[in-house]
C-alpha positions, 0 to 999 in steps of 0.5 A, a space after each residue: 445178370 441178377 442184382 442181389 438186394 439185402 433183405 433189410 433194404 427190401 423191408 425198409 423200402 416197403 415201409 417207407 411212404 411213397 412220394 406225394 402220399 400223406 401219412 395220418 399226421 400229415 393229412 390235411 383235416 377236412 371239415 365234416 361237411 365236405 364228406 360224401 354221405 354214405 347214402 349217396 356213395 352207391 348212386 354216385 359209383 353207379 353213375 360213374 361206372 355207367 358213364 365210363 361204359 357209355 364212353 367205351 360203347 361210343 368209342 366202338 360206335 355202339 350208340 344204342 348201348 351208350 344211350 342205355 348206359 347214359 339213361 342208367 347214369 341219369 337215373 342214378 343221379 336222380 336218386 341223389 335228388 330223391 334221397 332224404 335230406 337232399 339239398 336244393 329243389 323247388 320250394 
């Protein structure tokens, strides 16, 4: 048995926001200091991806590949510390 839906209700369903989503007028405004700088975005994504792959390899018992991916993740995190304008470090 097929259910026929009028076109108007389909179009209205597509334009309505989903429950729990924010429109631009409802979105809370964040201070500028909480945003991730563009220079840090790629190393963070590389580290996140490498950690996910390390977990994938560990689940399958491939410890050597997991170790290589964790080394790659740590190298990406270290790039964040070496980036210009990085906070912290020894004085």
